[in-house]
MARLUM-472533 format. One record per residue (C-alpha): z, y, x; residue in one letter. Coordinates in steps of 0.2 Angstrom, whole numbers, always signed. Example, Ala and Ser with C-alpha at 12.3 -4.5 7.8 and 13.67 -1.06 7.14 Angstrom:
% residues 2
<drenro><zz>+39</zz><yy>-22</yy><xx>+62</xx><marti>A</marti></drenro>
<drenro><zz>+36</zz><yy>-5</yy><xx>+68</xx><marti>S</marti></drenro>
This chain:
% residues 284
<drenro><zz>+0</zz><yy>+0</yy><xx>+0</xx><marti>M</marti></drenro>
<drenro><zz>+5</zz><yy>+12</yy><xx>+14</xx><marti>K</marti></drenro>
<drenro><zz>-11</zz><yy>+8</yy><xx>+23</xx><marti>K</marti></drenro>
<drenro><zz>-22</zz><yy>+11</yy><xx>+7</xx><marti>S</marti></drenro>
<drenro><zz>-13</zz><yy>+28</yy><xx>+5</xx><marti>L</marti></drenro>
<drenro><zz>-16</zz><yy>+32</yy><xx>+23</xx><marti>F</marti></drenro>
<drenro><zz>-35</zz><yy>+28</yy><xx>+21</xx><marti>L</marti></drenro>
<drenro><zz>-36</zz><yy>+38</yy><xx>+5</xx><marti>L</marti></drenro>
<drenro><zz>-28</zz><yy>+53</yy><xx>+13</xx><marti>T</marti></drenro>
<drenro><zz>-39</zz><yy>+52</yy><xx>+28</xx><marti>F</marti></drenro>
<drenro><zz>-55</zz><yy>+51</yy><xx>+18</xx><marti>V</marti></drenro>
<drenro><zz>-49</zz><yy>+66</yy><xx>+7</xx><marti>L</marti></drenro>
<drenro><zz>-45</zz><yy>+76</yy><xx>+22</xx><marti>T</marti></drenro>
<drenro><zz>-62</zz><yy>+72</yy><xx>+30</xx><marti>F</marti></drenro>
<drenro><zz>-72</zz><yy>+76</yy><xx>+14</xx><marti>L</marti></drenro>
<drenro><zz>-62</zz><yy>+93</yy><xx>+12</xx><marti>T</marti></drenro>
<drenro><zz>-66</zz><yy>+98</yy><xx>+30</xx><marti>V</marti></drenro>
<drenro><zz>-84</zz><yy>+92</yy><xx>+29</xx><marti>S</marti></drenro>
<drenro><zz>-86</zz><yy>+102</yy><xx>+13</xx><marti>A</marti></drenro>
<drenro><zz>-81</zz><yy>+118</yy><xx>+22</xx><marti>Q</marti></drenro>
<drenro><zz>-95</zz><yy>+130</yy><xx>+27</xx><marti>K</marti></drenro>
<drenro><zz>-94</zz><yy>+135</yy><xx>+45</xx><marti>E</marti></drenro>
<drenro><zz>-99</zz><yy>+154</yy><xx>+48</xx><marti>P</marti></drenro>
<drenro><zz>-104</zz><yy>+150</yy><xx>+66</xx><marti>Y</marti></drenro>
<drenro><zz>-106</zz><yy>+137</yy><xx>+79</xx><marti>I</marti></drenro>
<drenro><zz>-107</zz><yy>+139</yy><xx>+98</xx><marti>I</marti></drenro>
<drenro><zz>-121</zz><yy>+130</yy><xx>+107</xx><marti>Y</marti></drenro>
<drenro><zz>-125</zz><yy>+128</yy><xx>+126</xx><marti>N</marti></drenro>
<drenro><zz>-143</zz><yy>+131</yy><xx>+132</xx><marti>A</marti></drenro>
<drenro><zz>-148</zz><yy>+113</yy><xx>+128</xx><marti>K</marti></drenro>
<drenro><zz>-143</zz><yy>+115</yy><xx>+110</xx><marti>G</marti></drenro>
<drenro><zz>-127</zz><yy>+105</yy><xx>+111</xx><marti>K</marti></drenro>
<drenro><zz>-112</zz><yy>+111</yy><xx>+102</xx><marti>K</marti></drenro>
<drenro><zz>-98</zz><yy>+117</yy><xx>+113</xx><marti>V</marti></drenro>
<drenro><zz>-81</zz><yy>+124</yy><xx>+109</xx><marti>S</marti></drenro>
<drenro><zz>-75</zz><yy>+142</yy><xx>+112</xx><marti>Y</marti></drenro>
<drenro><zz>-63</zz><yy>+135</yy><xx>+125</xx><marti>K</marti></drenro>
<drenro><zz>-77</zz><yy>+127</yy><xx>+135</xx><marti>K</marti></drenro>
<drenro><zz>-87</zz><yy>+143</yy><xx>+134</xx><marti>M</marti></drenro>
<drenro><zz>-72</zz><yy>+153</yy><xx>+140</xx><marti>L</marti></drenro>
<drenro><zz>-68</zz><yy>+140</yy><xx>+154</xx><marti>K</marti></drenro>
<drenro><zz>-86</zz><yy>+142</yy><xx>+161</xx><marti>T</marti></drenro>
<drenro><zz>-88</zz><yy>+160</yy><xx>+159</xx><marti>L</marti></drenro>
<drenro><zz>-71</zz><yy>+164</yy><xx>+168</xx><marti>E</marti></drenro>
<drenro><zz>-78</zz><yy>+158</yy><xx>+184</xx><marti>K</marti></drenro>
<drenro><zz>-93</zz><yy>+170</yy><xx>+184</xx><marti>K</marti></drenro>
<drenro><zz>-95</zz><yy>+187</yy><xx>+193</xx><marti>D</marti></drenro>
<drenro><zz>-104</zz><yy>+195</yy><xx>+178</xx><marti>M</marti></drenro>
<drenro><zz>-106</zz><yy>+190</yy><xx>+160</xx><marti>V</marti></drenro>
<drenro><zz>-119</zz><yy>+198</yy><xx>+148</xx><marti>L</marti></drenro>
<drenro><zz>-114</zz><yy>+197</yy><xx>+130</xx><marti>F</marti></drenro>
<drenro><zz>-130</zz><yy>+198</yy><xx>+119</xx><marti>G</marti></drenro>
<drenro><zz>-125</zz><yy>+204</yy><xx>+101</xx><marti>E</marti></drenro>
<drenro><zz>-134</zz><yy>+207</yy><xx>+85</xx><marti>L</marti></drenro>
<drenro><zz>-128</zz><yy>+225</yy><xx>+83</xx><marti>H</marti></drenro>
<drenro><zz>-122</zz><yy>+223</yy><xx>+65</xx><marti>N</marti></drenro>
<drenro><zz>-115</zz><yy>+206</yy><xx>+66</xx><marti>N</marti></drenro>
<drenro><zz>-96</zz><yy>+205</yy><xx>+63</xx><marti>P</marti></drenro>
<drenro><zz>-94</zz><yy>+187</yy><xx>+71</xx><marti>I</marti></drenro>
<drenro><zz>-102</zz><yy>+193</yy><xx>+87</xx><marti>A</marti></drenro>
<drenro><zz>-90</zz><yy>+209</yy><xx>+87</xx><marti>H</marti></drenro>
<drenro><zz>-75</zz><yy>+198</yy><xx>+84</xx><marti>W</marti></drenro>
<drenro><zz>-79</zz><yy>+186</yy><xx>+98</xx><marti>L</marti></drenro>
<drenro><zz>-83</zz><yy>+200</yy><xx>+110</xx><marti>Q</marti></drenro>
<drenro><zz>-65</zz><yy>+206</yy><xx>+107</xx><marti>Y</marti></drenro>
<drenro><zz>-57</zz><yy>+188</yy><xx>+108</xx><marti>E</marti></drenro>
<drenro><zz>-67</zz><yy>+185</yy><xx>+124</xx><marti>L</marti></drenro>
<drenro><zz>-62</zz><yy>+201</yy><xx>+132</xx><marti>T</marti></drenro>
<drenro><zz>-44</zz><yy>+198</yy><xx>+129</xx><marti>A</marti></drenro>
<drenro><zz>-45</zz><yy>+180</yy><xx>+135</xx><marti>D</marti></drenro>
<drenro><zz>-54</zz><yy>+184</yy><xx>+151</xx><marti>L</marti></drenro>
<drenro><zz>-42</zz><yy>+198</yy><xx>+154</xx><marti>H</marti></drenro>
<drenro><zz>-28</zz><yy>+186</yy><xx>+154</xx><marti>S</marti></drenro>
<drenro><zz>-37</zz><yy>+176</yy><xx>+168</xx><marti>K</marti></drenro>
<drenro><zz>-47</zz><yy>+188</yy><xx>+179</xx><marti>R</marti></drenro>
<drenro><zz>-48</zz><yy>+206</yy><xx>+185</xx><marti>Q</marti></drenro>
<drenro><zz>-60</zz><yy>+213</yy><xx>+172</xx><marti>L</marti></drenro>
<drenro><zz>-72</zz><yy>+227</yy><xx>+171</xx><marti>I</marti></drenro>
<drenro><zz>-81</zz><yy>+232</yy><xx>+155</xx><marti>L</marti></drenro>
<drenro><zz>-97</zz><yy>+241</yy><xx>+151</xx><marti>G</marti></drenro>
<drenro><zz>-109</zz><yy>+243</yy><xx>+136</xx><marti>A</marti></drenro>
<drenro><zz>-126</zz><yy>+248</yy><xx>+131</xx><marti>E</marti></drenro>
<drenro><zz>-118</zz><yy>+257</yy><xx>+117</xx><marti>M</marti></drenro>
<drenro><zz>-112</zz><yy>+271</yy><xx>+128</xx><marti>M</marti></drenro>
<drenro><zz>-124</zz><yy>+282</yy><xx>+138</xx><marti>E</marti></drenro>
<drenro><zz>-122</zz><yy>+286</yy><xx>+156</xx><marti>A</marti></drenro>
<drenro><zz>-120</zz><yy>+305</yy><xx>+154</xx><marti>D</marti></drenro>
<drenro><zz>-106</zz><yy>+302</yy><xx>+143</xx><marti>N</marti></drenro>
<drenro><zz>-95</zz><yy>+293</yy><xx>+156</xx><marti>Q</marti></drenro>
<drenro><zz>-84</zz><yy>+309</yy><xx>+159</xx><marti>D</marti></drenro>
<drenro><zz>-80</zz><yy>+310</yy><xx>+140</xx><marti>E</marti></drenro>
<drenro><zz>-77</zz><yy>+291</yy><xx>+140</xx><marti>L</marti></drenro>
<drenro><zz>-65</zz><yy>+292</yy><xx>+155</xx><marti>N</marti></drenro>
<drenro><zz>-56</zz><yy>+307</yy><xx>+147</xx><marti>D</marti></drenro>
<drenro><zz>-53</zz><yy>+296</yy><xx>+132</xx><marti>Y</marti></drenro>
<drenro><zz>-47</zz><yy>+281</yy><xx>+142</xx><marti>L</marti></drenro>
<drenro><zz>-35</zz><yy>+292</yy><xx>+152</xx><marti>S</marti></drenro>
<drenro><zz>-28</zz><yy>+300</yy><xx>+136</xx><marti>G</marti></drenro>
<drenro><zz>-34</zz><yy>+317</yy><xx>+140</xx><marti>K</marti></drenro>
<drenro><zz>-44</zz><yy>+318</yy><xx>+123</xx><marti>I</marti></drenro>
<drenro><zz>-41</zz><yy>+309</yy><xx>+107</xx><marti>D</marti></drenro>
<drenro><zz>-54</zz><yy>+299</yy><xx>+97</xx><marti>Y</marti></drenro>
<drenro><zz>-59</zz><yy>+314</yy><xx>+87</xx><marti>K</marti></drenro>
<drenro><zz>-63</zz><yy>+323</yy><xx>+102</xx><marti>A</marti></drenro>
<drenro><zz>-73</zz><yy>+309</yy><xx>+109</xx><marti>L</marti></drenro>
<drenro><zz>-83</zz><yy>+307</yy><xx>+93</xx><marti>D</marti></drenro>
<drenro><zz>-87</zz><yy>+326</yy><xx>+94</xx><marti>S</marti></drenro>
<drenro><zz>-92</zz><yy>+326</yy><xx>+112</xx><marti>T</marti></drenro>
<drenro><zz>-100</zz><yy>+309</yy><xx>+116</xx><marti>A</marti></drenro>
<drenro><zz>-115</zz><yy>+302</yy><xx>+107</xx><marti>R</marti></drenro>
<drenro><zz>-107</zz><yy>+287</yy><xx>+98</xx><marti>L</marti></drenro>
<drenro><zz>-116</zz><yy>+275</yy><xx>+88</xx><marti>W</marti></drenro>
<drenro><zz>-114</zz><yy>+275</yy><xx>+69</xx><marti>N</marti></drenro>
<drenro><zz>-104</zz><yy>+259</yy><xx>+69</xx><marti>N</marti></drenro>
<drenro><zz>-94</zz><yy>+263</yy><xx>+84</xx><marti>H</marti></drenro>
<drenro><zz>-77</zz><yy>+265</yy><xx>+75</xx><marti>K</marti></drenro>
<drenro><zz>-78</zz><yy>+247</yy><xx>+67</xx><marti>T</marti></drenro>
<drenro><zz>-88</zz><yy>+238</yy><xx>+81</xx><marti>D</marti></drenro>
<drenro><zz>-85</zz><yy>+246</yy><xx>+98</xx><marti>Y</marti></drenro>
<drenro><zz>-69</zz><yy>+256</yy><xx>+97</xx><marti>A</marti></drenro>
<drenro><zz>-58</zz><yy>+241</yy><xx>+97</xx><marti>P</marti></drenro>
<drenro><zz>-66</zz><yy>+236</yy><xx>+114</xx><marti>L</marti></drenro>
<drenro><zz>-64</zz><yy>+253</yy><xx>+121</xx><marti>I</marti></drenro>
<drenro><zz>-46</zz><yy>+254</yy><xx>+115</xx><marti>D</marti></drenro>
<drenro><zz>-43</zz><yy>+237</yy><xx>+123</xx><marti>F</marti></drenro>
<drenro><zz>-49</zz><yy>+245</yy><xx>+139</xx><marti>A</marti></drenro>
<drenro><zz>-38</zz><yy>+260</yy><xx>+137</xx><marti>K</marti></drenro>
<drenro><zz>-22</zz><yy>+250</yy><xx>+133</xx><marti>D</marti></drenro>
<drenro><zz>-25</zz><yy>+238</yy><xx>+147</xx><marti>S</marti></drenro>
<drenro><zz>-30</zz><yy>+252</yy><xx>+160</xx><marti>S</marti></drenro>
<drenro><zz>-47</zz><yy>+244</yy><xx>+162</xx><marti>L</marti></drenro>
<drenro><zz>-63</zz><yy>+253</yy><xx>+168</xx><marti>V</marti></drenro>
<drenro><zz>-76</zz><yy>+254</yy><xx>+154</xx><marti>F</marti></drenro>
<drenro><zz>-94</zz><yy>+259</yy><xx>+160</xx><marti>V</marti></drenro>
<drenro><zz>-106</zz><yy>+269</yy><xx>+150</xx><marti>A</marti></drenro>
<drenro><zz>-121</zz><yy>+260</yy><xx>+156</xx><marti>S</marti></drenro>
<drenro><zz>-136</zz><yy>+264</yy><xx>+146</xx><marti>N</marti></drenro>
<drenro><zz>-149</zz><yy>+277</yy><xx>+150</xx><marti>V</marti></drenro>
<drenro><zz>-148</zz><yy>+293</yy><xx>+139</xx><marti>P</marti></drenro>
<drenro><zz>-160</zz><yy>+290</yy><xx>+125</xx><marti>R</marti></drenro>
<drenro><zz>-169</zz><yy>+306</yy><xx>+128</xx><marti>R</marti></drenro>
<drenro><zz>-176</zz><yy>+299</yy><xx>+145</xx><marti>Y</marti></drenro>
<drenro><zz>-181</zz><yy>+283</yy><xx>+137</xx><marti>A</marti></drenro>
<drenro><zz>-190</zz><yy>+293</yy><xx>+123</xx><marti>S</marti></drenro>
<drenro><zz>-198</zz><yy>+303</yy><xx>+137</xx><marti>L</marti></drenro>
<drenro><zz>-205</zz><yy>+288</yy><xx>+145</xx><marti>V</marti></drenro>
<drenro><zz>-211</zz><yy>+281</yy><xx>+128</xx><marti>Y</marti></drenro>
<drenro><zz>-219</zz><yy>+298</yy><xx>+123</xx><marti>K</marti></drenro>
<drenro><zz>-225</zz><yy>+303</yy><xx>+140</xx><marti>G</marti></drenro>
<drenro><zz>-235</zz><yy>+288</yy><xx>+143</xx><marti>G</marti></drenro>
<drenro><zz>-225</zz><yy>+279</yy><xx>+156</xx><marti>G</marti></drenro>
<drenro><zz>-213</zz><yy>+281</yy><xx>+171</xx><marti>F</marti></drenro>
<drenro><zz>-222</zz><yy>+296</yy><xx>+178</xx><marti>Q</marti></drenro>
<drenro><zz>-214</zz><yy>+306</yy><xx>+165</xx><marti>A</marti></drenro>
<drenro><zz>-197</zz><yy>+304</yy><xx>+174</xx><marti>L</marti></drenro>
<drenro><zz>-204</zz><yy>+314</yy><xx>+189</xx><marti>D</marti></drenro>
<drenro><zz>-201</zz><yy>+330</yy><xx>+179</xx><marti>T</marti></drenro>
<drenro><zz>-183</zz><yy>+327</yy><xx>+179</xx><marti>L</marti></drenro>
<drenro><zz>-171</zz><yy>+337</yy><xx>+190</xx><marti>S</marti></drenro>
<drenro><zz>-160</zz><yy>+329</yy><xx>+203</xx><marti>Q</marti></drenro>
<drenro><zz>-145</zz><yy>+331</yy><xx>+191</xx><marti>E</marti></drenro>
<drenro><zz>-154</zz><yy>+322</yy><xx>+177</xx><marti>E</marti></drenro>
<drenro><zz>-159</zz><yy>+308</yy><xx>+188</xx><marti>K</marti></drenro>
<drenro><zz>-141</zz><yy>+304</yy><xx>+191</xx><marti>R</marti></drenro>
<drenro><zz>-141</zz><yy>+296</yy><xx>+174</xx><marti>W</marti></drenro>
<drenro><zz>-156</zz><yy>+284</yy><xx>+177</xx><marti>I</marti></drenro>
<drenro><zz>-159</zz><yy>+269</yy><xx>+189</xx><marti>A</marti></drenro>
<drenro><zz>-166</zz><yy>+275</yy><xx>+205</xx><marti>P</marti></drenro>
<drenro><zz>-185</zz><yy>+279</yy><xx>+205</xx><marti>L</marti></drenro>
<drenro><zz>-197</zz><yy>+272</yy><xx>+207</xx><marti>P</marti></drenro>
<drenro><zz>-193</zz><yy>+259</yy><xx>+193</xx><marti>I</marti></drenro>
<drenro><zz>-197</zz><yy>+241</yy><xx>+198</xx><marti>T</marti></drenro>
<drenro><zz>-207</zz><yy>+234</yy><xx>+183</xx><marti>Y</marti></drenro>
<drenro><zz>-216</zz><yy>+218</yy><xx>+179</xx><marti>D</marti></drenro>
<drenro><zz>-226</zz><yy>+220</yy><xx>+163</xx><marti>P</marti></drenro>
<drenro><zz>-230</zz><yy>+201</yy><xx>+163</xx><marti>E</marti></drenro>
<drenro><zz>-212</zz><yy>+197</yy><xx>+159</xx><marti>L</marti></drenro>
<drenro><zz>-212</zz><yy>+187</yy><xx>+142</xx><marti>P</marti></drenro>
<drenro><zz>-199</zz><yy>+198</yy><xx>+135</xx><marti>G</marti></drenro>
<drenro><zz>-209</zz><yy>+214</yy><xx>+137</xx><marti>Y</marti></drenro>
<drenro><zz>-225</zz><yy>+206</yy><xx>+132</xx><marti>R</marti></drenro>
<drenro><zz>-217</zz><yy>+199</yy><xx>+116</xx><marti>N</marti></drenro>
<drenro><zz>-210</zz><yy>+216</yy><xx>+112</xx><marti>M</marti></drenro>
<drenro><zz>-228</zz><yy>+223</yy><xx>+112</xx><marti>L</marti></drenro>
<drenro><zz>-234</zz><yy>+208</yy><xx>+101</xx><marti>K</marti></drenro>
<drenro><zz>-220</zz><yy>+211</yy><xx>+88</xx><marti>M</marti></drenro>
<drenro><zz>-224</zz><yy>+230</yy><xx>+87</xx><marti>M</marti></drenro>
<drenro><zz>-242</zz><yy>+226</yy><xx>+83</xx><marti>G</marti></drenro>
<drenro><zz>-253</zz><yy>+241</yy><xx>+82</xx><marti>E</marti></drenro>
<drenro><zz>-238</zz><yy>+253</yy><xx>+85</xx><marti>H</marti></drenro>
<drenro><zz>-236</zz><yy>+246</yy><xx>+103</xx><marti>A</marti></drenro>
<drenro><zz>-241</zz><yy>+255</yy><xx>+118</xx><marti>T</marti></drenro>
<drenro><zz>-238</zz><yy>+250</yy><xx>+136</xx><marti>P</marti></drenro>
<drenro><zz>-225</zz><yy>+264</yy><xx>+138</xx><marti>S</marti></drenro>
<drenro><zz>-215</zz><yy>+256</yy><xx>+124</xx><marti>L</marti></drenro>
<drenro><zz>-211</zz><yy>+241</yy><xx>+135</xx><marti>A</marti></drenro>
<drenro><zz>-208</zz><yy>+253</yy><xx>+150</xx><marti>M</marti></drenro>
<drenro><zz>-195</zz><yy>+263</yy><xx>+140</xx><marti>A</marti></drenro>
<drenro><zz>-186</zz><yy>+246</yy><xx>+137</xx><marti>Q</marti></drenro>
<drenro><zz>-187</zz><yy>+242</yy><xx>+155</xx><marti>A</marti></drenro>
<drenro><zz>-180</zz><yy>+259</yy><xx>+159</xx><marti>L</marti></drenro>
<drenro><zz>-165</zz><yy>+254</yy><xx>+149</xx><marti>K</marti></drenro>
<drenro><zz>-163</zz><yy>+237</yy><xx>+157</xx><marti>D</marti></drenro>
<drenro><zz>-165</zz><yy>+244</yy><xx>+174</xx><marti>A</marti></drenro>
<drenro><zz>-152</zz><yy>+258</yy><xx>+171</xx><marti>T</marti></drenro>
<drenro><zz>-139</zz><yy>+246</yy><xx>+164</xx><marti>M</marti></drenro>
<drenro><zz>-141</zz><yy>+235</yy><xx>+178</xx><marti>A</marti></drenro>
<drenro><zz>-139</zz><yy>+250</yy><xx>+190</xx><marti>H</marti></drenro>
<drenro><zz>-123</zz><yy>+256</yy><xx>+183</xx><marti>F</marti></drenro>
<drenro><zz>-116</zz><yy>+238</yy><xx>+181</xx><marti>I</marti></drenro>
<drenro><zz>-119</zz><yy>+235</yy><xx>+200</xx><marti>L</marti></drenro>
<drenro><zz>-113</zz><yy>+253</yy><xx>+204</xx><marti>Q</marti></drenro>
<drenro><zz>-96</zz><yy>+249</yy><xx>+196</xx><marti>N</marti></drenro>
<drenro><zz>-94</zz><yy>+231</yy><xx>+201</xx><marti>Y</marti></drenro>
<drenro><zz>-80</zz><yy>+226</yy><xx>+212</xx><marti>K</marti></drenro>
<drenro><zz>-80</zz><yy>+211</yy><xx>+222</xx><marti>E</marti></drenro>
<drenro><zz>-68</zz><yy>+198</yy><xx>+215</xx><marti>G</marti></drenro>
<drenro><zz>-69</zz><yy>+205</yy><xx>+198</xx><marti>A</marti></drenro>
<drenro><zz>-78</zz><yy>+199</yy><xx>+182</xx><marti>L</marti></drenro>
<drenro><zz>-89</zz><yy>+212</yy><xx>+174</xx><marti>F</marti></drenro>
<drenro><zz>-91</zz><yy>+209</yy><xx>+155</xx><marti>L</marti></drenro>
<drenro><zz>-106</zz><yy>+219</yy><xx>+148</xx><marti>H</marti></drenro>
<drenro><zz>-110</zz><yy>+221</yy><xx>+130</xx><marti>F</marti></drenro>
<drenro><zz>-128</zz><yy>+223</yy><xx>+125</xx><marti>N</marti></drenro>
<drenro><zz>-141</zz><yy>+219</yy><xx>+112</xx><marti>G</marti></drenro>
<drenro><zz>-146</zz><yy>+201</yy><xx>+114</xx><marti>A</marti></drenro>
<drenro><zz>-164</zz><yy>+206</yy><xx>+117</xx><marti>Y</marti></drenro>
<drenro><zz>-159</zz><yy>+215</yy><xx>+133</xx><marti>H</marti></drenro>
<drenro><zz>-153</zz><yy>+198</yy><xx>+141</xx><marti>S</marti></drenro>
<drenro><zz>-161</zz><yy>+184</yy><xx>+131</xx><marti>N</marti></drenro>
<drenro><zz>-171</zz><yy>+172</yy><xx>+141</xx><marti>D</marti></drenro>
<drenro><zz>-163</zz><yy>+177</yy><xx>+157</xx><marti>Y</marti></drenro>
<drenro><zz>-173</zz><yy>+193</yy><xx>+157</xx><marti>E</marti></drenro>
<drenro><zz>-170</zz><yy>+211</yy><xx>+154</xx><marti>G</marti></drenro>
<drenro><zz>-154</zz><yy>+217</yy><xx>+162</xx><marti>I</marti></drenro>
<drenro><zz>-152</zz><yy>+200</yy><xx>+171</xx><marti>L</marti></drenro>
<drenro><zz>-169</zz><yy>+201</yy><xx>+179</xx><marti>W</marti></drenro>
<drenro><zz>-164</zz><yy>+218</yy><xx>+187</xx><marti>Y</marti></drenro>
<drenro><zz>-147</zz><yy>+212</yy><xx>+192</xx><marti>L</marti></drenro>
<drenro><zz>-154</zz><yy>+196</yy><xx>+201</xx><marti>Q</marti></drenro>
<drenro><zz>-167</zz><yy>+207</yy><xx>+209</xx><marti>L</marti></drenro>
<drenro><zz>-153</zz><yy>+216</yy><xx>+218</xx><marti>Q</marti></drenro>
<drenro><zz>-139</zz><yy>+204</yy><xx>+219</xx><marti>R</marti></drenro>
<drenro><zz>-146</zz><yy>+186</yy><xx>+218</xx><marti>P</marti></drenro>
<drenro><zz>-130</zz><yy>+179</yy><xx>+226</xx><marti>E</marti></drenro>
<drenro><zz>-119</zz><yy>+183</yy><xx>+211</xx><marti>L</marti></drenro>
<drenro><zz>-114</zz><yy>+171</yy><xx>+198</xx><marti>E</marti></drenro>
<drenro><zz>-120</zz><yy>+176</yy><xx>+181</xx><marti>Y</marti></drenro>
<drenro><zz>-117</zz><yy>+170</yy><xx>+163</xx><marti>G</marti></drenro>
<drenro><zz>-126</zz><yy>+175</yy><xx>+147</xx><marti>T</marti></drenro>
<drenro><zz>-122</zz><yy>+174</yy><xx>+129</xx><marti>I</marti></drenro>
<drenro><zz>-134</zz><yy>+177</yy><xx>+114</xx><marti>S</marti></drenro>
<drenro><zz>-132</zz><yy>+178</yy><xx>+95</xx><marti>T</marti></drenro>
<drenro><zz>-144</zz><yy>+171</yy><xx>+83</xx><marti>V</marti></drenro>
<drenro><zz>-145</zz><yy>+169</yy><xx>+64</xx><marti>L</marti></drenro>
<drenro><zz>-150</zz><yy>+153</yy><xx>+55</xx><marti>Q</marti></drenro>
<drenro><zz>-150</zz><yy>+147</yy><xx>+37</xx><marti>E</marti></drenro>
<drenro><zz>-141</zz><yy>+131</yy><xx>+44</xx><marti>D</marti></drenro>
<drenro><zz>-130</zz><yy>+133</yy><xx>+58</xx><marti>V</marti></drenro>
<drenro><zz>-127</zz><yy>+114</yy><xx>+60</xx><marti>Q</marti></drenro>
<drenro><zz>-142</zz><yy>+112</yy><xx>+72</xx><marti>K</marti></drenro>
<drenro><zz>-149</zz><yy>+124</yy><xx>+84</xx><marti>L</marti></drenro>
<drenro><zz>-167</zz><yy>+128</yy><xx>+81</xx><marti>Q</marti></drenro>
<drenro><zz>-178</zz><yy>+124</yy><xx>+96</xx><marti>E</marti></drenro>
<drenro><zz>-184</zz><yy>+142</yy><xx>+97</xx><marti>E</marti></drenro>
<drenro><zz>-166</zz><yy>+147</yy><xx>+101</xx><marti>N</marti></drenro>
<drenro><zz>-164</zz><yy>+134</yy><xx>+115</xx><marti>Y</marti></drenro>
<drenro><zz>-162</zz><yy>+141</yy><xx>+133</xx><marti>H</marti></drenro>
<drenro><zz>-161</zz><yy>+159</yy><xx>+128</xx><marti>I</marti></drenro>
<drenro><zz>-144</zz><yy>+160</yy><xx>+135</xx><marti>A</marti></drenro>
<drenro><zz>-130</zz><yy>+149</yy><xx>+143</xx><marti>D</marti></drenro>
<drenro><zz>-121</zz><yy>+150</yy><xx>+126</xx><marti>F</marti></drenro>
<drenro><zz>-129</zz><yy>+154</yy><xx>+109</xx><marti>I</marti></drenro>
<drenro><zz>-118</zz><yy>+160</yy><xx>+95</xx><marti>I</marti></drenro>
<drenro><zz>-127</zz><yy>+153</yy><xx>+80</xx><marti>C</marti></drenro>
<drenro><zz>-121</zz><yy>+163</yy><xx>+64</xx><marti>V</marti></drenro>
<drenro><zz>-125</zz><yy>+159</yy><xx>+46</xx><marti>D</marti></drenro>
<drenro><zz>-138</zz><yy>+171</yy><xx>+41</xx><marti>Q</marti></drenro>
<drenro><zz>-129</zz><yy>+175</yy><xx>+25</xx><marti>D</marti></drenro>
<drenro><zz>-114</zz><yy>+183</yy><xx>+35</xx><marti>M</marti></drenro>
<drenro><zz>-110</zz><yy>+200</yy><xx>+29</xx><marti>T</marti></drenro>
<drenro><zz>-116</zz><yy>+214</yy><xx>+41</xx><marti>T</marti></drenro>
<drenro><zz>-106</zz><yy>+228</yy><xx>+47</xx><marti>S</marti></drenro>
<drenro><zz>-119</zz><yy>+241</yy><xx>+42</xx><marti>Y</marti></drenro>
């Protein structure tokens, strides 16, 4: 009788668990399910980690915070993000040091519309933990200048002061990289070669400021849109160009109708892929 009750309890528990919908599952590059603990154990050994997000995905933002906190308990940490532009580093530093409050930061820096819900928690973690937080992205006006001005030559018009906020010129660029070629394909008739160059300027500049602020022995955790590091290209391509000896880790975020099996198109886009149910509520 006891054995029967045990089996019945086991079956009911199994069915209950099986019936629950999982909002996300983590996979490795080969499409094998892995635990968060396994991902953490792997990434804590790296020199740099690029966390590729979908900008409006709450699962990615939550895991960014959790990973930051967990890595901080194990390693000396440096943080950085695409969502802060390099020429706002002084304002960001003033906020981190307590010289200005959030209202002042919001009025002096070009914060994204979803900053308060999605990125402020990361910056506040850096503030509370006395961590460096790097504003790594190129000021958007310079990316726009490349796009509208027909290419990198438009950057030659900048003053020496303005050039402080971009990667050193000339910008190394490979137009045959699949990521840039696919971008032009996706944009169709609206695509021009200068569009991919503007993207490359962002990638090169983020890599530049990551390396400029990296300290030997630390782990640099960088937050960026997944397209900036998917397929081991973008920012990572520029990082490896300058520091091939460092150990890198990458994360990407994807949406699928069914998270129980990673679609083949999402294999090998990163070391770890956070596969999120496509019905997940977005942050904007």
